[in-house]
C-alpha positions as CSV (number, residue, x, y, z in Angstrom):
1,M,136.1,206.7,109.1
2,L,135.0,209.8,107.1
3,D,132.4,207.7,105.3
4,D,131.0,206.5,108.6
5,V,130.8,210.1,110.0
6,L,129.1,211.3,106.9
7,A,126.7,208.4,107.2
8,I,125.4,209.6,110.6
9,P,122.0,210.6,109.0
10,D,121.6,207.1,107.7
11,H,122.7,205.7,111.0
12,L,120.0,207.7,112.8
13,R,117.2,206.3,110.5
14,D,118.6,202.8,110.7
15,A,118.7,203.0,114.5
16,L,115.0,203.9,114.6
17,W,114.2,201.0,112.4
18,R,116.2,198.6,114.5
19,I,114.5,199.7,117.7
20,E,111.1,199.2,116.1
21,S,112.2,195.7,114.8
22,A,113.3,194.7,118.4
23,R,109.6,195.1,119.5
24,L,110.5,196.4,122.9
25,Q,107.6,196.5,125.4
26,R,106.9,199.7,127.4
27,S,107.6,199.1,131.1
28,D,107.7,202.0,133.5
29,A,110.8,202.4,135.7
30,V,112.0,204.9,138.2
31,G,114.8,205.8,135.7
32,L,117.1,204.5,133.0
33,M,120.7,203.6,133.7
34,V,123.0,203.3,130.6
35,C,126.0,201.1,131.4
36,G,128.9,201.3,128.9
37,M,132.3,202.6,128.2
38,G,133.7,205.0,125.5
39,G,131.6,205.3,122.4
40,S,129.1,202.9,123.8
41,A,128.5,205.2,126.8
42,I,128.4,208.6,125.3
43,G,124.9,207.9,123.8
44,G,123.4,208.0,127.3
45,D,125.0,211.4,128.0
46,L,123.9,212.8,124.6
47,A,120.3,211.5,125.0
48,A,120.0,213.1,128.5
49,A,121.2,216.4,127.1
50,A,118.9,216.3,124.1
51,L,115.9,215.5,126.2
52,G,116.7,218.2,128.7
53,D,113.8,219.3,130.8
54,R,111.5,216.8,129.0
55,L,113.0,214.2,131.2
56,T,110.6,213.4,134.0
57,R,112.8,210.7,135.6
58,P,116.6,210.2,135.8
59,L,118.7,209.1,132.8
60,V,122.2,208.4,134.1
61,T,125.3,206.9,132.5
62,V,127.4,204.4,134.4
63,R,131.0,204.0,133.4
64,G,132.5,201.2,135.5
65,Y,132.0,197.7,136.8
66,E,128.8,198.0,138.8
67,P,125.7,200.1,139.2
68,P,125.7,202.7,142.0
69,S,124.9,201.5,145.5
70,W,121.6,203.4,145.5
71,A,120.3,201.4,142.4
72,T,117.1,199.4,143.1
73,P,115.2,196.7,141.1
74,E,112.8,199.4,139.9
75,W,115.5,200.8,137.5
76,T,115.8,199.7,133.9
77,V,119.4,199.0,132.9
78,L,120.5,199.4,129.2
79,C,123.7,197.5,128.8
80,S,125.5,199.1,125.9
81,S,128.6,197.6,124.3
82,Y,129.3,197.7,120.6
83,S,131.5,194.6,120.6
84,G,129.6,192.8,123.3
85,E,132.9,192.0,125.0
86,T,133.5,195.1,127.2
87,E,134.4,193.7,130.6
88,E,132.9,196.6,132.6
89,T,129.6,196.3,130.8
90,L,129.5,192.6,131.2
91,A,130.1,193.1,134.9
92,C,127.2,195.6,135.1
93,F,125.0,193.1,133.1
94,A,125.6,190.5,135.8
95,A,125.2,193.0,138.7
96,A,121.9,194.2,137.2
97,E,120.6,190.6,137.2
98,A,121.6,190.2,140.9
99,L,119.8,193.4,141.6
100,G,116.7,192.2,139.9
101,A,116.5,195.2,137.5
102,R,115.0,195.0,134.0
103,R,117.8,194.6,131.5
104,I,118.0,195.6,127.8
105,V,121.0,195.0,125.6
106,V,122.3,197.0,122.6
107,S,125.3,195.4,120.8
108,T,126.6,193.6,117.7
109,G,127.1,190.3,119.5
110,G,129.7,188.8,121.8
111,A,129.2,187.5,125.3
112,L,126.8,190.2,126.1
113,V,124.3,189.2,123.4
114,E,124.8,185.5,124.2
115,G,124.0,186.2,127.9
116,A,120.9,188.2,126.9
117,R,119.6,185.5,124.5
118,E,120.1,182.8,127.2
119,A,118.1,185.0,129.7
120,G,115.4,185.8,127.2
121,L,116.2,189.5,127.3
122,P,115.5,192.0,124.5
123,V,118.4,192.8,122.3
124,I,118.8,195.7,119.9
125,G,121.2,194.5,117.2
126,L,123.7,196.8,115.6
127,P,125.6,196.6,112.2
128,G,129.0,195.0,112.8
129,T,130.9,197.0,110.2
130,L,131.8,200.1,112.2
131,Q,134.4,201.2,114.7
132,P,132.7,201.3,118.1
133,R,133.2,205.1,118.3
134,A,131.5,205.5,114.9
135,A,128.2,204.0,116.2
136,V,127.4,207.2,118.2
137,A,124.2,207.8,116.3
138,Y,122.9,204.3,117.1
139,M,123.8,204.6,120.8
140,F,122.2,208.0,121.1
141,T,119.0,207.0,119.4
142,V,118.7,203.7,121.4
143,A,119.2,205.6,124.7
144,A,116.6,208.2,123.8
145,E,114.0,205.7,122.6
146,V,114.5,203.3,125.6
147,A,114.2,206.3,127.9
148,A,110.7,206.9,126.4
149,L,109.8,203.2,126.8
150,T,110.6,203.4,130.5
151,G,108.4,206.4,131.0
152,A,111.4,208.8,131.6
153,A,110.7,211.0,128.7
154,P,108.5,211.5,125.6
155,R,109.5,210.0,122.3
156,V,111.6,212.2,120.1
157,H,111.7,209.9,117.1
158,T,110.3,212.5,114.8
159,E,113.0,215.0,115.9
160,I,115.6,212.4,115.2
161,D,114.3,211.7,111.7
162,A,114.1,215.5,111.0
163,A,117.7,215.9,112.4
164,A,118.9,213.2,109.9
165,A,117.6,215.3,107.0
166,F,119.1,218.5,108.5
167,L,122.5,216.9,108.8
168,E,122.4,215.6,105.3
169,E,121.7,219.1,104.0
170,R,124.5,220.6,106.0
171,S,127.2,217.9,105.5
172,G,129.1,219.9,102.9
173,G,129.2,223.0,105.1
174,L,130.2,220.9,108.2
175,R,133.2,219.5,106.3
176,A,134.4,222.9,105.3
177,R,133.9,224.3,108.8
178,A,135.7,221.3,110.3
179,A,138.7,221.9,108.1
180,E,138.8,225.6,109.2
181,I,138.7,224.6,112.9
182,A,141.3,221.9,112.5
183,A,143.7,224.4,111.0
184,K,143.4,226.6,114.1
185,L,143.8,223.6,116.5
186,D,146.7,222.0,114.7
187,G,149.8,221.9,116.9
188,T,147.8,222.7,120.1
189,I,146.3,220.7,123.0
190,P,142.6,221.5,122.7
191,V,140.4,222.1,125.7
192,V,136.8,221.7,124.7
193,C,134.2,223.5,126.8
194,G,130.4,223.1,126.7
195,A,127.4,224.1,128.8
196,G,124.1,222.5,129.2
197,L,123.2,220.9,125.9
198,T,126.8,221.0,124.6
199,G,128.3,219.6,127.8
200,P,128.4,216.0,126.7
201,V,129.3,217.1,123.2
202,A,132.5,218.6,124.6
203,R,133.3,215.2,126.0
204,R,132.6,213.6,122.7
205,W,135.0,216.1,120.9
206,K,137.7,215.3,123.4
207,T,137.5,211.5,123.0
208,Q,137.3,211.7,119.2
209,L,140.4,213.9,119.2
210,N,142.1,211.3,121.3
211,E,141.2,208.3,119.2
212,N,141.0,209.6,115.7
213,A,143.7,212.3,115.7
214,K,145.8,210.6,118.4
215,L,146.1,213.8,120.3
216,P,145.8,214.7,124.0
217,A,142.7,216.8,124.6
218,L,140.6,217.9,127.6
219,F,137.0,218.8,128.2
220,S,135.2,221.0,130.7
221,A,131.9,222.7,131.3
222,L,130.5,226.1,132.1
223,P,129.6,227.6,134.5
224,E,131.9,225.3,136.7
225,A,135.1,226.2,134.7
226,D,134.7,229.8,135.6
227,H,135.0,228.9,139.3
228,N,138.4,227.2,139.0
229,E,139.8,226.3,135.6
230,L,139.8,229.9,134.4
231,C,142.7,230.7,136.7
232,G,144.9,228.1,135.1
233,W,145.0,229.6,131.6
234,A,147.0,232.6,132.8
235,G,149.5,230.4,134.4
236,A,150.1,228.0,131.5
237,P,153.8,227.3,131.0
238,A,155.4,229.0,128.0
239,G,155.1,226.8,124.9
240,A,152.2,224.8,126.3
241,K,150.2,225.8,123.2
242,L,146.7,225.2,124.6
243,A,143.6,226.1,122.6
244,A,140.1,226.6,123.8
245,V,137.1,225.4,121.8
246,L,133.9,226.9,123.2
247,L,130.7,225.1,122.2
248,E,127.8,227.4,122.6
249,D,124.2,226.7,122.1
250,S,121.9,229.0,120.1
251,D,119.3,228.6,122.8
252,Q,121.4,228.7,125.9
253,H,120.8,230.5,129.2
254,P,121.5,234.3,128.9
255,R,124.0,234.1,131.7
256,E,125.8,231.2,130.1
257,R,126.1,233.2,126.9
258,R,127.6,236.1,128.9
259,R,130.0,233.7,130.6
260,F,131.2,232.3,127.3
261,E,131.9,235.8,126.1
262,L,133.9,236.7,129.2
263,T,135.6,233.4,129.3
264,A,136.7,233.7,125.7
265,E,138.2,237.2,126.4
266,A,140.1,235.9,129.5
267,I,141.6,232.9,127.7
268,A,142.5,235.0,124.6
269,S,144.2,237.6,126.9
270,A,146.3,234.7,128.3
271,G,147.6,234.2,124.7
272,A,145.8,231.0,123.8
273,E,143.9,230.3,120.6
274,V,140.1,230.6,121.1
275,V,137.6,229.0,118.8
276,R,133.9,229.9,119.4
277,L,131.1,227.9,117.8
278,E,127.3,228.1,118.0
279,T,125.0,225.2,117.3
280,A,122.7,225.2,114.3
281,G,119.3,223.5,114.1
282,E,115.7,224.1,115.2
283,T,115.4,221.4,117.9
284,R,117.7,220.3,120.8
285,V,118.2,217.0,119.0
286,A,119.3,218.7,115.8
287,R,121.6,221.1,117.5
288,L,123.2,218.4,119.6
289,L,123.8,216.1,116.6
290,W,125.0,219.0,114.5
291,A,127.7,219.7,117.1
292,T,128.6,216.1,117.5
293,M,129.0,215.5,113.8
294,L,131.1,218.6,113.5
295,G,133.4,217.4,116.2
296,D,133.9,214.0,114.6
297,L,134.8,215.8,111.3
298,V,137.3,218.1,113.1
299,S,139.0,215.1,114.6
300,L,139.4,213.5,111.2
301,S,140.6,216.7,109.6
302,L,143.3,216.9,112.3
303,A,144.2,213.3,111.7
304,E,144.7,214.0,108.0
305,A,146.7,217.1,108.8
306,R,149.0,215.2,111.1
307,G,149.3,212.2,108.7
308,V,148.0,209.7,111.1
309,D,145.6,206.8,110.5
310,P,142.4,207.3,112.6
311,L,141.4,203.7,112.6
312,P,144.0,201.8,114.8
313,V,143.9,202.3,118.5
314,E,147.1,200.4,119.5
315,A,147.3,202.0,122.9
316,I,143.8,200.7,123.9
317,E,144.4,197.2,122.5
318,G,147.8,197.0,124.2
319,L,146.2,197.9,127.6
320,K,143.4,195.3,127.0
321,A,146.1,192.6,126.3
322,A,148.0,193.6,129.4
323,L,144.8,193.3,131.5
324,E,144.3,189.7,130.3
325,R,147.8,188.6,131.4
326,P,148.2,187.4,135.0
């Protein structure tokens, strides 16, 4: 898993090559809908955040069995499943066909790719050697590039390529920083909070802590958390051992910056550990990917500290097996 995280720069470059090799045709749509679950869905969230106000049409992520009721045939639907066997994504694939929307598939194979090939749909193939959650760079890049092909945003391939070089340069520092953060979070239940660009990154941190470190973790976002969640910190039961991770962006709104400062003070006064981070990088793409890679490394550092193997996900496999039984 550590090798896969450190290979994120290579994954970004390989993803750009795979998209070019797929020879996707530009076709304007009213928006892009990314249908997926877990690590196959987060790419849509991250792409929307990285594109930010450069988006001229919606880019939404659907986690479930069907597109929203308001979806129309004018949407493009990107069906994202690393394994190609995710039942929710397969259901969305079929629902998008019934809707008459344009469909694109990104996967390693399985029933999803078989269905796409039979229907003559474009498929962006992925390497089949990763854990699904380790394919985040691929899923992000595909979502961003497909958004451009639908007319929802400009291409950011040069930013992605530059971000890959930036992450390579910073990989040693990221590992050291991750170890420091993990030491502070060890023995706690982390609550990861982002805002704007870092909102979906907070979600990614949470899920990586769940799967890699086998820890409960939560995520939230400012400014919303200051309108409700903040009250809960002071009332946390004794021994709860919560810790706040505040993911701040170097180019965030001034009022968000002030909110982070005050929120950190309030949480610290309640006796909880507070870890504040600020993104690094010249572009939105670089800063988002820097924070994402750091979170992945933190989860692995915590797994190592706890003596757990990050690879197996028995709880998820057990649930899938139970769903298949009558």
